[in-house]
Structure formats: C-alpha cells, structure tokens
N, C-alpha and C positions, 0 to 999 in steps of 0.2 A: 429482564423485568425492571428491576430497580436501577435504571440507568439514567444518567443525565442526558440532556439533548445532544451533546456532542458525541457520546457513545452510541446513541440510537442512530444518529446520522452516519457514523462510521460503519455500523452494522449494515445499514441500507446501501451505502456505497460499496462495501465488500460484496454484498449479495448481487448487486447489479454488474459489478466487474466479473464475477464468477459466471453469471448468466451470459456475459458477452464473450466468454471463452478464455478469460485470464485466470491464472492460478495465483491466488492471493496468499502471500507468505510473509512470515515475520523474518526480519533480517538475520536473526540468529539461526534459522533453519531453512535457508534458501537452497532449493534444488534447481539449478539453472537449466536442467534438461527435462523438467517435468511437463512443460508446455511451451508452444511457441510464444505465448503471451504470459508475461510474469509481472506481477505487482509486488514490489518489496515495500513493506510498511515499517514505520518507526525506525528508520535508519538515522542514527544520530550523526548529523553533519558536524556539529560542534556543540558546545555546552548550551547554546542559546536557541537552537533550532532542531527540529525533527523533519526529515524529508521522506516523502512517499514518492517512488518513481515507478513508471510503467515501461516495460520493454516489450516489443513485439518483434520476433525473429532477430533479436540482438540489437535493434535500434531503439533509441530513447523515444518514447511515445508521449510521455507527459511527466510533469514534475510538480509536486505540491510541497510547500513548506509551511510548517507550523512553528511560530516563535513562542517561547515561554514568556509569560508576563513577569 
C-alpha cells in the first residue's frame, strides 16, 4: 500500500516475471534448482550499484543495474 513509485514498479515487474515462469528470489535465499528460469534481485555488485539478473536454463537472459545516488 504505502509504497513509493519505484517499489510499486518493482512489485509489478516481479509479478510479470512470475507469470512468465521465472522464480523471483532474493540473492540471500537463492535456490538454483527451483525453476529453469530464475531472477535474482538485489545482488550487490559493489558499493555503488545493485544488479538484478535473469537466468534461463543456466544462460544469462537479462541484466539490470541500479546505481545509488
């Protein structure tokens, strides 16, 4: 409910990925065998960026970076 626009968009993206067959998981609780399609969110690449990546049958499908201001 009381979410900022970025959080609302994130929820929508997660829902659409799940509807597409991906298992959306936090990087701390990743189960690599749960589904052929896995999205790992909020993986800290370094102190300045966060990465979300999608794997399908072990191949990188997409990558998104978010930089801190």
